Steps between C-alpha positions, in 0.01 A plus 500: 500500500415849388402533137671760286153621410472638853756766411313652207492878511156649439454812291212709628334779312750599231683263270823702491545702821800722554781337697454561875781637718727246665337362811652355813453128564531539876131429562429236236318187618700185567324208339748249630630209305476680169776354291383645168646844548549541128135422423387864490762571239401201287121550522465877531345522149262200533195713578594724208505199273151401622351844438709582192241405230229691684714809563611513138140551395347691792806708595408513871438272796140546609278356770445185289841369601448553874390140561804361324730745674348406838569134427857578399553698819355219714713246324816708537438518876404131527150597620280305251272288721209261451173625651388148592799359686665841571836352398745663263484402136840386381606536137496121463148447647212421256246782508160609376383860457147637491408626156179688587559799725776477759765298305629371834756218495447177702677168540353254253447237771329755732257626233412144394415403857310826549297457178406135572380578853302802386335317206413194711342720766302692238378171344390369839299815569337491159405131541329569834318816397408436135316209348798380299720196510841507670671435165330802342582714805864392488528578128351849539687589821710819507803604701636849575838663482627538858573870451256663256220234543461465123307184411648214297328176392624168632643418161745791537676357802867527400672168440834602349756776552502755218695823453319832538399523136393132490718392209753271665419224744738465794730792406863445603652692790741727313686757717532730199125550447202583717398211733194304378541663159588346164703803390308529170259769382171480690272511192173494699207694345471844651189628674206662319554243221694748289657219298857561613714286727723574797856593403666454841703199596313236694393685815266484801200723545272651238629592161541875453286706269566461131777742397443489125384807308160492329275752328184556700225755538384671816177406678291737291679407175605856411878468543727230363838451669787250536494348847638208698274201449465452875384861541318551174181628657532874544298818509555797270361734773258653251117493512362157410229636259335161453119488461334405826221241534245769423647536151471879519768631735873428504723400793670805653741312726870463421607196302418205731489120498175304495152615411401863519296606803123558472397828342438759769361773277171624645188560294120479506378149416154340492405169659406193293132589496588867423279629781775640724806706402795544736851649491733204515849391406535359154588155633164488691293634212287176481279476809148408614281751671327245730143584383276238329480515126113526481496507123202348327558150374389377161161393630419855596344386826797441725812702576860382526578401858875481444729763638679765298640329189603575148344366185146365450288371781396185309163315471246476780588196719125414541441458132477145355494178707433548869509257794363492845737603782608141567549432124285192480219641281559686168268765357509609132340794324442702814532877471793647685279706728291202620606347839611130502282266706641269769495128415424389860769227503789470744777746431789244525768761443839418658553685826830676587610203712540294178338186651127575530232656273235760569190321642255790439256530212592694188553856610630825381825646640796327662483174690573478872864588564555259793429132469309393809500128434615315815787263430742298709845662490836418653768752596822536305699281730218234511469487877145651512179410301173691527174585316516863393354718220682466172622863500659463844864380537590265784829538691618356830722654764768235483855622422706311244804330652661395174860614438551742216746446218780657706480215751539743790163674544146357533214621279270614789224602260142445623330212320780445244412299191844332492653730239702698750635827359877543480670648803511878479729554796861605441755227558730722711769237552865606502661455163843350457652844479398548867423865421143486364181301545313313230247743343306224313169352620545212739616191306637153536868412477798733522460869426626647179843665523511867584448690171671814627841576356745692718728749331859496625692804393827667570522790739436763230218297340641510146581127482231257615351155447192314621497185711207301641377609838673301771831465319614860539682416823726256318604741227769761486437842352605550138832656420435851380766655274375853560669740743376541855243784510588604857684831504778521763442771760863559593715767342668247264186427296665620178820301556360164614521223239146390397396146591229260391145485630480309829289434806581636843725790584770629270861444593642779716713762333868411535644833390665732755266760644712800387249741650657835568498630857449867576871516573586395142616143571316197359362194680717193426260234633300268274175652373243513780228701325129424476390163359197469266203286605565135403283286278298232683691176537403212270446198729527154344345323801301633795716597795419402857633829628317805374721737311432869543541672167623856491286712275664833566843632426767474770644840591876534486723557801677835533871522443714483817686810615793590280805297622765687300792664686543870428713783630282740695598844617437645844204719588706805415595369150873544564748374245730223625271401790306226312429156645408173325143400597217277373295700251168430676640614838385861526671580832710820505826579681710803588868527409592741789642754253393861474173550319633741235158564346407857410319683779178692426694813407648310206843655549656293781504132602370315806765411762289245693583127513361294207122497530197430283371789301170656594189313361725206404457268796309488824693681775699704249666822618512828313836648419624785723403860436757748369562812718787654296474825318435500128819479290343491156605725217221727401362546154585748363838478670569754769757524787235494775405183690140382547374618844280189548591169662609221263197424288402305185423675175615842380592784733276808522600799284776717645367839626835637628585859390834532325699816414651553162686818393456648158763448234662837560491466883306817552186331640398183699182302404302269735332190346318183619733204450235298311422790268864586427623141452205409280606768247730420214850647486384768263203581722725528804726747314195701401352529854842587654548804278433825686410685181748788559849574362759230545742713721781246453844618384610393162790256507725696261445847631391688808151587379162345599285277266239719333250207438200391710575254786590173336668167572846399394785731396442833341526459126591863400829526686708576183252751361487738789430852364569697812785753510826423678773751598824381350826621648869463437719315743590809694139608512594819341308463174137393485232452237139353484463187297207263445536190723500255212790698339692471826446122499608482135816694591585251771449214256735663256750540777490120557317489835146436602298781657392260772861474626528878546422616854203720513695797646746470210230463231575751221840607637798467276311485175612854408876539455674751721674804352799703621308656778421163648861358535595686817176395666557137415832490678353659810218246501738204466708617791194527716384154408840354592476653843155356556616148420785509751265612772261220433768228528625633833156491647432139381825328630399473872176320403696222327701425811184470709338254260814287498502472880133388510565216250795369701288482820231296323758252367647450845155432649431231236831326566434496874155346450654227284742385772326221713581369841583137599161455670323575178713240319405230758132585469512469121668161522242371748222609263657305214531187721137520608389543138694186401343297785151622406547397137629156608195443725268592213670249267472220758132575563430508125672163455304340786158627398572426136567136588179489704312652209631237260384224736155658524483538122591132459221395741253722321588357156453147640157601623412639158605172336277306740203722406559441132511125559167519684335687211642254249343213699166681497521523121 
């Protein structure tokens, strides 16, 4: 049964992180058999309740809580294991935890068995090596923690199951609190003996640093500040300024813990006898020069034989009672400069061997250093006895065959005295973890459990816990709530829903590719872009078959050719000749129509059959050349055609000579067409003027225009000042009038001067008198005769014209009359035309039906292609 405690969510570095984005649960681990799905909701604030008193005072989660957080993580993953039996620790199992260094948790039964075996073995060793009784050795025996090797006395072998803080014996298994905890405030004294107690709920691991605020001074005592009690030692980062051991100089280092360093100030100092002066550091100012003192003693006869020293030399050592060199005879009252006589007795001073005395007579100086007394000695192992000088040691060549304390290796020392030294060789046996060898010296009994802890973490490394070495294969990785750090390499990286941290490869992208082809269509297959390198797989148990892990990213596959159906025009780009083709099929076709593209001249169109344009496809044909004459309109416009063959661009300037008469018609000018047509209308009028008199007759009279040659009508027609001879009707009377008066007279008479014939201009303006009446009658009679003659002459011409018209009409009527043969021919033509039209209709019907059948087959083929592409997708 899985405990609800295994679902506790662990807060890492910040107590109140911002809410993460929604993550996908597609790669979450399957624990199997987990019926407490609501446990994370019920216990999500349990770790907060444990750390709440500490966080209220400290305000942050530091490194002090790492041990507790590691235990919570291990417990949430079900990875808390005993180092001795390598089995998982259940919430209902009695436990014991080390309280010295490692704070590791063990089964109570396992640690009891471990401690008894270790203490009994230590007592047995002590009883064999030391001269003590077995009871004393058993009482003073020690045992070690299996992980940190901290020593505990035999009296501290755990006998009962306590909670972590040690208040409650046999704490109940409550699913709402931490396993093996009493749920109350810890209350254990904090480290450094600050006087405060732990404020956390009963917890494993070391208590965190004291979070209370206290007033303390820095190391040098200059600055007073309010600090956390657990971190009350601090430096003000100013010079220490304490007096050094010399009592003269001050410490120049920044505020520091502990004693100040020795004074390194250099100066000239004298030795103790004041004979030699040297430059030395202040900390080495007291020194001896190495020369003898040689000061006179109090006796005045001898000098001090001591080395360089301070103070007085003292009294002469030869003054007062004196003895012979062996010390048996005493002399009193002898002067200090008199030599002491030898007593002549045996010296009897103890020799360096410690067993024999000096056999020589009383003598000055040291006794013999080596005792040469012959004694009977035995070797250390007792197998050899021999008479040898006292100073000489006796040893045999026999090797000791006794087993050492490990029970595996022999002593093999030469001439061993029986106290074989402990085995110094490394044990080297495989530990229970089957990963490491025992690093301890060779020993009896089973090896200690592997002290190495293996860290099992999630793929990103943010969530981790420690398990004993050898149990990592039976544990699953922790569930990490953080997002997967692997960045997708496909083009949908910004649209993919983030997912939780995991081992192995990320799930493939399930979005459509939607990559745009060069043609403008998009790929409709599922995303087939590049895949990021996967995380290494987390293996619970070793596999027989070796798995090859991919450490590099997998490149994506290219998109297939575009399968869309599009209408494509022929090689000549003709409208109405398109065909439906697969977009990726780049083959071209000809529609058999005329090309119709502009030829190089740019004025006409190609009449070849539909073909590819030049430089468009391989095997393309150029359009035909134009051999027609140029038909462009020139600029400036002129009536002459371009003499060149049809060509692109503008025509060359026109150099044809054109003739233009002057305005009055008296002179003809010759101009170049380009020059004349490039002039404005006013310029053309200017160059056409001959510069002489106009010479044109005025419209209202018979006189010429007196102005210079000009364009348009003469403007001074009514103001002519020339003289005109005016006559009466009978031409009898005549007078000279000014021309403009003659015109005014005609206007008064009600007629326009323009309507007057020029040979009658000025006649009849003067009235006739009596002399003119007879002449008028004669003139009228003559005029009547002239008219009759004219009509007689004109009558025969009318008859001739009438005859010619009649002949023409008769010829037209004859041409309109047709023969019977012509009527038959016309009817046969109509019949043949009807038959021809009927044949065309039948042929169109037949080929239209065939075309519909072909179109139906082609559409079926297109549908089959689409079905194939849909299967590929």
